C-alpha positions, 0 to 999 in steps of 0.5 A: 913302514913309511917310504918318502916320495921326495925324489919322485915329487921333486923331480916331477916339479923340476927340482934337483937336490941342490935347488930343493935344498935352497928352496926349502931352506934344508941342509943339502946333506939332509936332502941328499940322505932322503933322496938316496934313501926313501926310508930315511927318518926325517923330522916332521918339521923338515918334511913340512918345509920340503912340502911347502917348497914343493907346493904339495901337502906333506902327506903327498911326500909319504907312502905307506908300504908293506914290509914284505 
């Protein structure tokens, strides 16, 4: 199962939901859903836009976790 690390990475770089939304040009509601639910399913293109805004590889925003 894949878990998003958007909140962790963004906060470590000084972003909040609003500033990340503007920087990535992604709707605030999408950022909020991914921020609050790390298992929210995002399109790869959206995840890439967020990664570019944060200055990290897209793979850094995804974590593979056990389903247990």
